[in-house]
C-alpha positions in Angstrom: 142.2 47.5 -23.2 144.1 44.2 -22.7 145.9 42.7 -25.7 143.5 39.8 -26.2 140.4 42.0 -25.8 142.0 44.4 -28.4 142.5 41.5 -30.8 138.9 40.5 -30.4 137.6 44.1 -31.1 139.9 44.4 -34.1 138.7 41.1 -35.5 135.1 42.1 -34.9 135.6 45.3 -36.8 136.9 43.4 -39.8 133.9 41.0 -40.0 131.4 43.8 -39.1 132.3 46.0 -42.1 131.2 43.4 -44.7 128.2 41.1 -44.3 129.9 38.0 -45.8 131.8 34.9 -44.9 135.4 35.2 -43.8 138.1 32.5 -43.7 140.5 32.1 -40.9 143.3 32.3 -43.5 142.0 35.7 -44.8 141.9 37.2 -41.3 145.2 35.8 -40.3 146.8 37.7 -43.2 144.8 40.9 -42.4 145.7 40.9 -38.7 149.2 39.3 -39.0 148.2 36.4 -36.6 148.4 32.7 -37.0 145.3 30.8 -38.2 145.2 28.9 -34.9 145.1 32.2 -33.0 142.3 33.5 -35.2 140.2 30.4 -34.6 140.8 30.7 -30.9 139.7 34.3 -30.9 136.6 33.6 -32.9 135.6 30.8 -30.5 135.9 33.2 -27.6 134.0 36.0 -29.3 131.2 33.6 -30.0 130.9 32.8 -26.3 131.3 36.5 -25.3 128.5 37.6 -27.6 126.1 35.4 -25.7 126.7 37.5 -22.6 127.0 40.9 -24.3 124.1 41.1 -26.7 121.1 39.3 -28.3 121.6 41.3 -31.5 124.7 39.4 -32.9 126.1 35.9 -33.2 129.0 34.2 -34.9 127.8 31.7 -37.5 130.3 29.0 -38.4 130.3 27.5 -41.8 132.5 24.4 -41.8 135.7 24.5 -39.7 137.5 27.6 -40.9 134.7 29.8 -42.3 132.4 32.1 -40.3 130.3 35.2 -40.5 129.0 37.8 -38.0 125.2 37.8 -38.2 123.8 41.0 -36.6 120.6 43.0 -36.4 120.2 46.6 -37.3 120.2 47.6 -33.6 123.6 46.0 -32.9 126.2 48.4 -31.7 130.0 47.8 -31.8 130.3 50.3 -29.0 128.5 47.9 -26.7 131.0 45.2 -27.4 134.0 47.6 -27.0 132.6 48.8 -23.7 132.2 45.2 -22.4 135.8 44.3 -23.2 137.1 47.7 -21.9 135.2 47.5 -18.6 136.4 43.9 -18.0 140.1 44.9 -18.5 142.5 45.1 -15.6 143.4 48.7 -16.6 139.8 49.9 -16.5 139.1 48.2 -13.1 142.3 49.7 -11.6 141.5 53.2 -12.8 137.9 52.9 -11.7 139.0 52.1 -8.2 141.5 55.1 -8.2 138.6 57.4 -9.1 136.8 56.4 -5.9 140.0 56.4 -3.8 139.5 52.7 -3.2 142.7 51.3 -4.5 144.3 50.9 -1.1 146.2 47.6 -1.5 147.4 46.3 -4.8 147.7 42.8 -3.3 143.9 42.8 -2.6 143.2 44.0 -6.1 145.4 41.2 -7.5 143.5 38.6 -5.5 140.1 40.0 -6.4 141.0 39.9 -10.1 142.9 36.7 -10.3 146.1 38.3 -11.6 149.6 39.2 -10.5 151.2 42.5 -9.3 153.5 42.4 -12.3 150.5 42.3 -14.7 148.9 45.2 -13.0 152.0 47.4 -13.0 152.7 46.4 -16.6 149.3 47.6 -17.7 149.4 50.8 -15.7 152.9 51.5 -17.0 151.6 51.4 -20.6 149.2 54.2 -19.7 152.0 56.5 -18.3 152.5 58.4 -21.6 148.8 59.2 -21.7 148.8 60.3 -18.1 151.8 62.6 -18.8 149.6 64.5 -21.3 147.1 65.2 -18.5 150.0 66.2 -16.1 149.0 63.2 -13.9 151.4 60.8 -12.3 150.8 57.3 -11.0 152.0 56.7 -7.4 151.9 53.6 -5.1 153.1 54.8 -1.6 150.5 54.2 1.1 147.9 53.5 -1.5 147.7 53.4 -5.3 146.6 56.8 -6.7 147.0 59.5 -9.3 148.9 62.7 -8.4 148.1 66.0 -10.0 145.6 68.8 -9.8 142.0 68.0 -9.1 141.0 69.9 -12.3 143.2 67.6 -14.5 142.0 64.6 -12.5 138.4 65.3 -13.3 139.1 66.1 -17.0 140.9 62.8 -17.4 138.1 60.9 -15.7 135.4 62.6 -17.7 137.1 61.3 -20.9 137.8 58.0 -19.2 134.2 57.3 -18.5 132.7 59.1 -21.5 134.9 57.4 -24.0 134.3 54.0 -22.5 130.6 54.2 -21.9 129.5 56.8 -24.5 126.3 57.5 -22.7 125.1 53.9 -23.1 125.7 53.1 -19.5 125.9 54.9 -16.2 129.3 54.1 -14.6 128.9 56.1 -11.4 128.0 54.5 -8.1 127.7 57.4 -5.6 125.2 59.4 -7.6 122.4 58.0 -9.8 121.5 59.3 -13.2 117.8 59.6 -12.2 118.7 61.8 -9.2 120.8 64.2 -11.2 118.2 64.4 -14.0 115.5 65.1 -11.5 117.5 67.9 -9.9 118.4 69.4 -13.3 114.7 69.4 -14.3 113.8 70.9 -10.9 116.2 73.9 -11.4 115.8 74.0 -15.2 119.3 73.2 -16.4 119.4 72.2 -20.1 120.0 68.5 -20.5 122.9 66.8 -22.3 124.3 63.4 -21.5 127.9 64.8 -21.4 126.8 67.4 -18.9 125.4 64.6 -16.7 128.7 62.9 -16.7 130.5 66.1 -15.8 128.2 66.8 -12.9 128.4 63.2 -11.7 132.2 63.4 -11.6 132.2 66.8 -9.8 129.6 65.6 -7.2 131.3 62.3 -6.6 134.7 63.9 -6.0 133.2 66.5 -3.8 131.4 63.8 -1.8 134.8 62.1 -1.4 136.3 65.3 -0.1 138.4 65.9 -3.2 137.7 69.5 -3.9 138.6 71.6 -6.9 141.8 73.7 -6.6 141.4 77.5 -6.7 142.4 79.2 -9.9 141.8 82.8 -10.8 140.6 81.8 -14.2 137.3 80.5 -12.8 136.6 83.7 -10.8 137.6 85.9 -13.8 135.4 83.9 -16.2 132.3 84.4 -14.0 132.8 88.2 -13.7 130.4 90.2 -16.0 128.9 86.9 -17.3 125.2 87.5 -18.0 124.2 84.0 -17.0 126.3 83.4 -13.9 124.0 84.8 -11.2 121.1 82.7 -12.4 122.9 79.5 -13.2 125.1 79.6 -10.2 122.1 79.4 -7.9 121.0 76.3 -9.7 124.4 74.6 -9.4 124.7 75.6 -5.7 121.3 74.0 -5.1 122.5 70.7 -6.6 125.8 70.7 -4.6 123.9 71.5 -1.3 121.6 68.5 -2.0 124.4 66.1 -2.6 127.3 67.3 -0.4 128.2 68.7 3.1 130.5 71.4 1.7 130.8 74.8 3.2 129.5 77.9 1.3 133.0 78.8 0.3 133.8 75.4 -1.0 130.5 75.3 -2.9 131.2 78.7 -4.4 134.5 77.4 -5.9 132.9 74.2 -7.2 130.1 76.3 -8.7 132.6 78.6 -10.6 134.4 75.6 -12.0 131.2 73.8 -12.9 129.8 77.0 -14.5 132.8 77.4 -16.8 132.4 73.8 -17.9 128.7 74.1 -18.6 129.2 77.3 -20.5 132.0 75.9 -22.6 130.0 72.8 -23.6 127.1 74.8 -25.1 126.9 75.6 -28.8 125.7 79.1 -29.8 123.6 79.5 -33.0 123.7 82.7 -35.2 120.3 84.0 -33.9 120.9 83.1 -30.3 119.9 86.0 -28.0 122.9 85.2 -25.7 125.4 86.1 -28.4 125.1 89.9 -28.0 125.3 89.5 -24.2 128.5 87.5 -24.6 130.0 90.1 -26.9 129.5 92.5 -24.0 131.1 89.9 -21.6 134.1 89.8 -24.0 134.6 93.6 -23.8 135.2 93.3 -20.1 137.7 90.5 -20.7 139.4 92.1 -23.7 142.9 91.5 -22.4 142.4 87.8 -21.5 144.2 85.3 -23.7 141.1 83.4 -24.7 139.6 86.7 -26.0 142.8 87.9 -27.7 143.3 84.6 -29.4 139.7 84.6 -30.7 140.0 88.1 -32.1 143.3 87.1 -33.8 141.6 84.0 -35.2 138.8 86.1 -36.8 141.3 88.6 -38.1 143.4 86.0 -39.8 140.3 84.2 -41.1 138.9 87.2 -42.8 142.2 88.2 -44.3 143.2 84.7 -45.4 139.9 84.1 -47.2 139.3 87.7 -48.3 135.8 87.6 -46.7 133.7 90.0 -44.7 131.5 88.3 -42.1 128.0 89.6 -41.4 127.0 90.5 -37.9 125.4 87.1 -37.1 128.2 85.1 -38.5 130.9 87.1 -36.7 128.9 86.9 -33.4 128.3 83.2 -33.6 131.9 82.4 -34.6 133.3 84.7 -31.9 131.3 83.3 -28.9 131.8 79.7 -29.9 135.5 80.3 -30.4 136.1 82.1 -27.1 134.5 79.2 -25.2 136.6 76.7 -27.1 139.8 78.6 -26.5 138.9 79.0 -22.8 138.4 75.3 -22.5 141.8 74.7 -24.3 143.5 77.0 -21.8 141.8 75.4 -18.8 142.7 71.8 -19.5 145.8 69.9 -20.6 145.5 66.6 -22.5 143.7 65.2 -25.6 140.0 65.5 -26.2 139.5 61.7 -26.6 140.8 58.6 -24.9 141.1 55.2 -26.6 140.2 56.6 -30.0 141.3 59.3 -32.5 139.6 62.7 -32.0 136.2 62.3 -33.7 136.1 65.9 -35.0 139.5 65.4 -36.7 138.2 62.1 -38.1 135.2 63.9 -39.5 137.4 66.5 -41.2 139.6 63.7 -42.7 136.6 62.1 -44.3 136.1 65.2 -46.5 137.7 65.8 -49.9 141.5 66.2 -49.9 141.1 69.8 -51.1 139.1 70.8 -48.0 141.7 69.2 -45.7 144.6 71.0 -47.4 142.8 74.4 -47.3 142.1 73.9 -43.5 145.7 73.0 -42.9 146.9 76.1 -44.8 144.7 78.3 -42.7 145.9 76.7 -39.5 149.5 77.3 -40.5 148.6 81.0 -40.6 147.3 80.9 -37.1 150.6 79.4 -35.9 152.6 82.4 -37.2 152.0 84.5 -34.1 153.9 83.0 -31.2 151.9 85.0 -28.7 149.1 82.6 -29.2 151.1 79.4 -29.5 149.8 78.1 -26.2 146.3 77.9 -27.7 147.0 77.0 -31.3 149.6 74.3 -30.6 146.6 72.0 -29.7 146.0 71.4 -33.4 144.8 67.8 -32.9 141.9 69.1 -30.8 141.2 72.4 -32.6 141.4 71.8 -36.4 138.4 69.5 -36.7 136.3 71.7 -34.3 137.2 74.8 -36.3 136.1 73.1 -39.6 132.8 72.0 -38.1 132.1 75.4 -36.7 132.7 77.1 -40.0 130.4 74.7 -41.8 127.7 75.3 -39.2 128.0 79.1 -39.2 128.9 80.4 -42.7 126.1 80.2 -45.3 127.6 80.7 -48.8 124.2 80.2 -50.5 122.8 83.3 -48.9 126.0 85.4 -49.0 126.7 84.6 -52.7 125.0 87.7 -53.9 125.7 91.2 -55.3 124.2 94.1 -53.3 122.4 96.6 -55.6 120.5 99.9 -55.3 118.0 101.1 -57.9 117.1 104.7 -58.5 114.0 105.3 -60.7 112.4 108.6 -61.8 109.0 106.9 -61.7 109.6 105.0 -58.4 109.4 101.7 -60.1 112.0 100.0 -57.8 110.0 96.8 -56.7 109.0 96.0 -60.3 112.5 96.7 -61.7 114.1 94.5 -59.0 111.8 91.6 -59.8 112.8 91.9 -63.5 116.5 92.0 -62.6 116.1 89.0 -60.3 114.6 87.0 -63.2 117.6 88.1 -65.3 120.3 87.3 -62.7 119.4 85.5 -59.5 122.4 86.4 -57.4 121.3 89.9 -56.5 120.1 91.5 -53.2 118.4 94.9 -52.7 120.3 97.0 -50.2 118.7 98.8 -47.3 119.2 102.6 -47.1 122.2 102.3 -44.8 124.0 99.6 -46.7 126.8 100.1 -49.2 125.8 99.0 -52.7 128.2 97.1 -55.0 126.4 98.4 -58.1 124.0 101.2 -58.4 121.4 100.9 -61.2 119.8 104.2 -62.2 118.1 106.1 -65.0 120.2 109.3 -64.4 123.2 110.5 -62.4 121.3 112.0 -59.5 123.1 114.4 -57.2 122.4 112.2 -54.2 124.3 109.3 -55.6 127.7 109.1 -53.9 129.5 106.4 -55.7 132.4 106.0 -58.1 131.3 106.2 -61.7 132.8 102.7 -62.3 130.2 101.3 -59.9 127.2 102.9 -61.6 125.1 101.4 -64.4 122.8 103.9 -66.2 119.9 102.7 -68.3 116.6 104.1 -69.7 113.8 105.3 -67.4 111.7 102.5 -68.9 114.4 99.9 -69.6 114.4 98.2 -73.0 115.6 94.8 -74.0 119.1 96.1 -74.8 119.3 97.6 -71.3 118.7 94.3 -69.7 121.2 92.6 -72.0 123.9 95.1 -71.0 122.9 94.8 -67.3 123.2 91.0 -67.5 126.8 91.3 -68.8 127.7 93.8 -66.1 126.2 91.8 -63.2 128.1 88.7 -64.4 131.4 90.8 -64.4 130.8 92.1 -60.9 129.8 88.6 -59.6 132.9 87.0 -61.2 135.3 89.7 -59.8 133.7 89.4 -56.3 133.4 85.6 -55.9 136.0 84.2 -58.2 138.9 85.6 -56.3 141.2 82.7 -55.3 140.8 83.2 -51.6 137.1 83.3 -51.7 137.0 80.2 -53.9 139.1 78.5 -51.1 136.5 79.3 -48.5 133.7 78.2 -50.8 135.5 74.9 -51.3 136.2 74.5 -47.6 132.6 74.7 -46.4 131.0 73.0 -49.4 129.2 69.7 -48.9 131.3 67.8 -51.6 
């Protein structure tokens, strides 16, 4: 975004936060600009808003007092997008995406600027391009040099972080056409997926094909969903492009890996068990090894045992996240700080510190440094995944078994539940943390310390003793420092 446009957006953010009058003096002190500059910016914003939206106006009160009046449907993102898309930087990179930036002199004439201004703005973006392993060149034509994979990733973020799904920025494929094809072949819809497909199809139509990498082929092997989904992706590419079958196969493998990595898997998702089988075939791959290491360190660090559903959901979501990290270089957001990291930083300080301590444990093994060094991207996503997956309310119980001479187990359990709510009756195959029995039967295989004996028909004193014992077991189990850390980490406070 150009300097003046950035100043306008910053000023708007200040007066948007509080619905009150602001003085030019107050804003000049907040933004470290002169009052004269503030008044000039306000006048320009007032004119700009007439073109941008009907939901907001600048209302002036006397000469140096003003207020932003806006409706509930006003979006600051709409304003940011307007300024961004009208900046020289955006226009230049938009033309590079379509391979249309043939002559900088023509671009200068079309945009009423100078070559020096264009080069100066592009030069400012160089540190960002370096993160994507892309390089700006201006030989026969102005372009970006680098792998097609990195080029597409950069432009996905470029268009997504400037349009945010509020506007369709692509000209060679329409949103309606892609949606229609997705519905025709039954591919689950998401706006981000639409952007990715539009980028891949546009580049393919321009003859800029994805580079071969063994990762794509390896990822599709033994994947339960590849055969079915690949047919759908190939159908879309054949509709839009004139690529050969071999070229479409490569584009399909790349697109499949992106689509798979963008999906979130729930605990009861039927695909989880199939993906666990997929992982066994790829056990030596780094994205699997780093995921297994993550889970091992997590359970050790927080002294917790995950149930089957929790382990499965964490495993498959992490393996896709780690695969994505290993596939692409660069940040996960342009123009703004990573949204997942921002979300983490809005939590209590204790949660942030606990998450950072756990992340330091992950960094101890240098074999996985290539994955975990991407902390800016990963830490916020890890935190969100934990909060989505681990349910402390349901796991905060003591597992018990009851033995009764008169087969009174259901009644006795209901009485115990009224006495102490944090108990759960074990199945036959499960290991009990406390056995409650009326005698020491020969078929009870448990240390005596984990057995509580009471009367065949329990009396008031039996229940009082049991209440004390259950509280002791519960405290020893859940008040361990590491378990308290996890409980704090995923709490809603």
